[in-house]
N, C-alpha and C positions, 0 to 999 in steps of 0.2 A: 668366350670369352674366359669361363672356369678353369676350363681344361688348361688356357694358355697358362694362365697364373698358377694354375698347382704344379706345372711345366718349370716356372721360371722358378719357385719354391724349392721344387725336388731337385734341382738339374745342379745346386753345389757340391752336389755329396755322388757317388756311388757308391751303393754297400751292401755282402753279401754275409749272411751267417753263415757260420763255421759251428763246429761242437766236438772241444778239445775232448781227448780220453788222459785217462789218466788210467797206467800199472802201476801195483807198487811189485819190487825189484826185493828189499830190504829194509828191514824196517828196526830199529831200535831207538834207545829212549831220546842219543845225541846222534842218531844218522838215519839217515833216510840216501835212498834210492831207489828213481820213480821212472819212468819212462812217461814224456809227455806228448801223444798225436794227434793229426789230425787240425795245425793250428801253422801260425809262421815264426820269424825268427826275431819277432818283434814282439811277437805274446808271451815268451818263452824268454826274452830279455828283462820285458818290463814286470814279470813273476820274481825274477833271479834282484835287480835292482828294489824293488817291496819287500824284500825275505832278507837282503841286509839292511836298509834306509830308511822305513816308514812299519814295519812291523811292532809295538812299542814291549817295552819292558819296564821295571824296575831297579833304579840305580843312584845310590847316595850322590847324590847330587848339592851337599849341603855340611862343612861340620864345623861345629863351634868348640876349637880345642880347650881344656879347662888349667890346663896340668901336660907339659912334655918333656921333660926332664932327658930323651933318650938322642940319640947320633944324630937325627932323622929331624930336619926343619917340620914347621908348621903343614907349607903345601905339598914337601914329596908324600906326610903323611895322607893328607888329604886324597892326592892323586890318588896310592898305593889304593882307599877305601873306596874312592869311586869304580876302579876297575875290577871290583869284585863282583861277579855275577851274582844276584839275589833272583831266588826262584820268583817267574811272574807272569803264575799264571792265570788270578786277577787284574792282569793290567788292560784288559782290552776293555773292561768294565767300570775301572780307574778311570778320572777324573785328570788331564794335564793341569799345575797349578795353573795358569794364564787364562785359565775357561772356568777356575775355579771358582763356585761364586759363596760358596760356604764360610771359608777363607775369605773372600774381594783380591782373591791374589795374591794374596803372599805366601801360599804352597807351604804351608803347616799345620790342615785338617785331616781326617779320618779319610774323609773323600780323596785324595788324592796328594795325598805321603804318609811313607811308616817311618818313625825312628829308631834307630839306633842307637845304646848307649854302651860306651868303655871303659873300665876303672882298671887297669894292674900294675900294678906294683911289685917288682922284682926285689926281696929279702935274702939271699940270699947268697953265695958266689956262683952259683951255675949259672950259665946266656941262660936268659928265661926269652923264652921264643912264644911273641902274641901274630894271635893267628886268627884269623875271619871265627873260629869259634868261639871267642873272647867274646864277637859282637852278642849283644841283647837285642832279639829285636819287642819291641810292644803288640804285635803284630807274626801268629803262630806262624801262619800261613804265607810272609815272605821274610826269609833266613837265606844265608847265605848258601851256592850251590851245592858244597860238598861238606856243609853241615847236617843239610837235608839227606844226599846221600849217605854220609856214615851213619847218621842216623837208625835208616831202612838196612844199611849190612848190618850194622851192631842190633839188632831187635831179628834177625835173618839169622842170625852167629851166635847170638848170647853173649857175646863180648866186642870190647873193642881196640882193634889190631892197631898196632905202630903207626902204621903211615899214615892214620884216620886222625892226625892233625891239625886239617884246619890249612891256607893258604895264608903263607906268614907277611904279619904286616910291619914288623921291626922286631929289633931283639936287644931285650933288654938287658944290662948289672943290676951290681948291686945298688940300691939306691936310686934307681933312678925308677920312671913311674910315666906312665899313658894314662892318663883320662880325657874323654870328649863326647861330644853326644853328638847324631847325625843324623838327617834328615835325606830319607831314599821320597825319588817322583819319578813319577812315568813319565820318556819320552823316546826319542824315536833316533836311530844310525845316524842318520841326515844331521842329529844338533850336534852330537857326539860319539864316537866309538866306543864311548861302553853301554851305550844302548840299544848299542845290535846285539841281535839274538842269535848271529851267527857269524861260526868263526871260520866256515868257506862255505859257497853257493857257488855250485859249477856246471856249466851245463855243454855236450857235444852234441856235433850233429853227430845223429845213426850211419853209420857209414853202409853204402851196397858192392858187395864186391863179387864180377863176372868173372873169371875164366876162363878164357877161351880154350876149348875142350882141344881141340882136333891140334891149335897150331901147341896147346905144351906135349902132345904126345911125340910133336916133329922133336922135343930132347933129348938127348940121353936123362940117364939116374944123377949120374955125375951134375949135368948143371943142372936139372931140378932142385939136388940139394943148393947149391952156388947160387940159384934164383933165389930161393926162399930164405939162408942165409943173408941175404942183400936188406934184409927187412930187417931194420934197428930192435923192433920189438918182435916176441911174437904170433903175428898173425899166418902164416902157413906153417904147413907141415909134412909130410910126408907118409900115405897110407902103407906098415911098412907090409901086407897082403900085395895089395892092386899095384903099389909104384907108383900109385898117383898122389900129386898134387894138392890138399884139403884147406878149409880156413878152418884151424882151428878156433880163432877169436876175433873175430872182426873189430871190433872198439877196443879191442889192442894197437887198432894204424890209428899213426899218428900224421894223416893228412906227409909225411914227408914226400914221396912221390919217389922213395927210392927203388921199390918194385919196380916202376914204372921206366927208372934210368936206366936199372940193370937192365930189364927186357931186349927196350932201345938198343942198347950196346952188344948185348948176343946176337943184336939180329933180327928180332922177333917186338918190331910194333905193334901193338893190339895182342897184346898176349895176357895182357890181364882189364878190364874196363873199376878204377874205382872211384867214385861221384858218392856226393852227402846226397840224406833222402831229406829231403830241403822244409815236410812238414813231421817230423819226427827227432825229436830231441830223449839225452839220457842225462837226466838232475842228479849230482849228488849231492846233498844237503848235510852239514855238518852243527850241530850248537851247537851254542857255550853254555847249554845246561839250561838259563832262564826257563828255556820253556821245553818241551817234547820237538824232535824233529817236524813229530809228524802234523802236530802242533801248530808249529811253526807255516809248514804247509798250508794249511787252509785259514789260521788267521791272513795269509801273505793273498789270498784267492779271495778271505771277503774285503780288505781293503782295497783292492784290485777291480772289483766287482765295483764297490764304491766312488772310483776312480771315475770308471768309463760311466758309471748311471750319473755322475754331473756331468763330464763331457758331451753324452745325449742330448740331459734338461738342458746345458749350454747351447747347441746347435738347437735343439728345436726352440725353443726362445731365440734363437738371432734370425731360421727363415720365420715363424711368424712375423719379427719385424719384418723381414723381407717381403710380405704378403703383405702385409698392412698397408709397409709405403707403394706397396704399386696399386691397390686397392684407392688407395689417398690421390694416386692420378690419372684413376677413371674420372 
């Protein structure tokens, strides 16, 4: 009887364990290219969506304008301030303003927010650019991304270049002034795009290409060139020594089927087989600079694990309720 009851509880799902592997191909502060293997499209897409919409960052969320005599209205300036990426290395450890018990959800305490001040006035006949470099933060670890990058560059080079001016917020003429206070808070891209840490995240299936060598040898050199050139991207080439068609860059293939159609038009169906490897994906991640691209992936994996743990716990609780119900009916 016990075995029968456990069978009822476990029959609701069939699961198997996978062990995904990651191999880094290229890594920079704002760019990461890596392979995700031994998993399926559902996991790859889940990771992509979490990177775009659920990894938290810090962005300006509240702006109090004290003086604004510029040509842009208050709402326009507030919107531009919100879209300035801020260094967000501490975002994971910060509290969401709605969950902060230190300030009762007001969102204006040191645990859930960072304060910025800006005060600029133009007193000359030359147009004055108000930029992200003019934002003064109360937390040195949270500042505009370009300001942090420029500080590192200046320290390395020993001087500040003309290009290191920051992101332009507004331009002022003589007598115009902008003075404001802003509050930056923790958030996620699902709530607003200004909190998204990723400029873009893409993945593609790894192509598997198999050339029928015997059939390829029946083609003349001119036919081989014509077939190679039918691909809109440079996937194939001809070895100058052996005159054989070789794969130059399999990942340049865009699944357009042009080479397959060309082979059929030449009366050589089956000349080539191209299919996606369904358990292998190539990711490209570009960060806004709020956090490093590598850290973005690590944070996304942590968040995805938390979500999966929550689902598993909910599933276990559901099984326990089902088992208890069966026991009650005995």
